[in-house]
N, C-alpha and C positions, 0 to 999 in steps of 0.2 A: 637417356634423357631423364632427369629427375622430375617427378610430378609431386607437387605439394598438395596434400590433402589435409584440410583443417575441418574438424567436426565440432559443431556446437552441440553439446550433449544436454539432453533433458535429464532432470534428476530422476533417480530410481528410488525405490523404497527398499530399506530404510534410508532416511535422510540424515546426512552428516554435516550439512552446512547450516550455520546459525542464521535464522531469519533476521532481517534488519529491524522491522517495526513490531512484530508480534511474536513474543517468545514461544507461543504455542502453535505457530503456523508452520507450514512446510514450504520450502523453496520450490517454485515451479521448475526452475532449471538451475544447474550448477554453473557458477561463473567460470568462464573459460575463454577461448578465442572468440572475438567478436567479428573477425573477418572469416567469411566462408568462401574459400576459393572453389571448393567443390562440396556439395552437401549430399551426404548419403546417410540418412537417419533410418536405421533399421533396428535399433535397440528397443527395449521394452517401454521407455518413456516413463512419465509419472503415473503412478497408480496409487490412489489414496482412498481407503474405505471410510465410510461414515462411522461414527461411534457405535451405532447399533449393528454395523456390518451388513446392512441391507442395501446400501447404495455405494456406488464407487464413482469417483471422478478420475478420468484418465486424460493425460496431456500428451500430444504428439505434434510434431511438425507435419504440415502437408507434404507429401512426397515431392522432393526436388525443390522445395521452397523454404526460405528462411525468414520470410516477412511476418509470419504469424504462427502462433501456437493455437491449436484447437483443443479446448477442454470439453470432454464429452462425459455426460452422466449416464449411468445405467442402474438398473435395480429398482427399488421401491420409489425413488424420486422420479423415475421415468427416463426416457431417452431424449436427451437434449444436447445442444452444443453451443459453445461460446468461444468466440475467436478473440485472442488478446495479442498484444505486441510481445516479442521475445526479449525485450530489453531487461537490464539487470534488476535484481531484487524483487521480482514478482513473487508473491507468496500467497498461500491459500490456507484457509482454516474452516473446518466444518463447525456448524452450530452443535451444541451438546444434544439437542433434540433430533439431530440428523435430518431435519427438514430443509436445511439451507446451508450454504457456505458463502464466505466472502473471498474475494481475490483482490489483492492490491496489485495494480498494474503500473507499468512504467513506459512512457513513450518519449523519454529523454535520456539523459545520462545518469550517473550515480547521484548527482546533486538534486536534480529536479525533474518534474514531469510525472509525478506519482498521482494515481487516482484510484478510486475505490468502487468496486462493483459487488453487489450481493445477488445471489441467484438461489431460487428455491421456492418452496410453498409457504407463503406468508399469510395469505387470506383466502386459501382455497387452491386455485390453480398455480402452476409453475410460472414464475416471473423472473425477469432480469432487471435489476434496478441499479441505475447509476447514481451514486450518492455524493459525488464530489461537489456538485453545485450547491446542494443543501448545506453541506458542512462549510463551504467557503462563505456562504451568506451568513452563517452563524458566527464565523470567525471575524468577519468584517473586512475592511480595506486591506489589501496586500501592502506590506511595507517594502516592496521591491521596486526597482526601476523598470521602466518600459512595460508595465502591466504584467510582469511575471507573477504567476499565481502561487499561492501556498500549496504545498504538497498535501494530499489527503491519503491516509493509509488506515487499514484496519488494525485494531489492537487486540480485540478479543470479544467473546460473547458473554453476556450475563445469563444467570439461570432463568430469568424471565424471557429470554429469547431476544432481548435488545442487543444491539451492536455498539461497542465502544470504538470510536474512530479518533484519529489524531489529525489535526491540521498543523503542519510543520512549516515554518519559514525556511526556504531553501538555505542550506548552510554555505553561503558564499557571500562575497563582499559587495554584491549588487543589492543587498537587502539590509535594512535595519533589523536588529534583534535576530540575527541569523542563527538558525539551528534551534530556536526555541519552538515550543508547541503548546497547544491547548487541546484538551480532550472533550469529546462530545458523546453523549448517549443518544442512539438513534432507535426509535421504534420503526423498524423497516416496514412493517405491515401498513402502518398509517403514513409513512413517509415524513415523519416529524422528528426534529431534534428536541429531546425532552430533558436533557441534562447537559451541563457544561462545567468544566473545571480548568482553572489556570494550571500552569506547569507544575509548580511545587505541590499543590494539592493533588493533582493527577498522579504524581509520582508516589505520594503517600498512599493514595487510595487503590491504585492499580499497579503497584510495583511488580507483582508477579507476572502481569500480562505483558509488560513493556519489553521490547527487544533492545539490544545494545545501542542502537541509534538514538532512541528516545531516552534510555537510561543515562546516556552520556551527554544529553543536551545541556546547554549553558545555564546553570542555576544562578550564577552571579548576575547575569542579564535579567533573569526573571525577578530577582530581588530588587534590582536597580536598573530599569530600562534605559536611563540616561547614560549608563556605562557602555551601551552597545548601539548608540545612534552614530551613524557615520558623520564625519565632519563635512562642512559645506563643500569643500573642495573635492570630495570623493563622491559627490552625489549626482554628477552629470547634469547639473543645473536644477535638480529637484530641490524644493525648499525643505528646510528643517521642519519636522512635525511640530505643530503648535501645541498639541496635547499628547503626552506620552500615554500609550495604552497600559492597562494593567495586565502584566504577563504572568 
């Protein structure tokens, strides 16, 4: 009798899969089978050292479980753990000062469900900060049907320790302005958004940081938002926007 064994593999170092949102990030897991008939994860998993080589983040599935990945820190940052979803395109990046890292997590499909978490020492002790709600407030009302939220993802770190994040409209037809984004600078220690850029300006300013998903976003829509508003018949009863946003 044949037995089917499908293994969902965590990424190993070095990393050879291009991150979606942040060019300098590392994928938390390699895209592969999403169906696990039997789970037997005994490999090395993710292991990513901080820039100063004094701390490490390791990622592993819990034995016999595929619902979560546990990210564990060790070294100078201390021994801590963070549990995230194993869905596609999760990616992690250390801050240049080695005091923190961000992880873009996904609890949906490839199109949507992305959120942003930062973990580390921001104002003394170790903290885990969920940043998605702050960025969504700064973005404004979602242009999608049924209350679907914009995606929030990490893009990179600035020399001053602030984090650049992107708020991306999910790239599918239930949203006006699909696939466009705005960028935000976050002072994680104070929990504040201190800078914001529309898509075209963000591409000029942060081009080297942006992963292919953001680099390939729809610039014609950003130049002329009226070109990417869905017609009335495709809106499921939702009204046309009275005022078009500046993208």
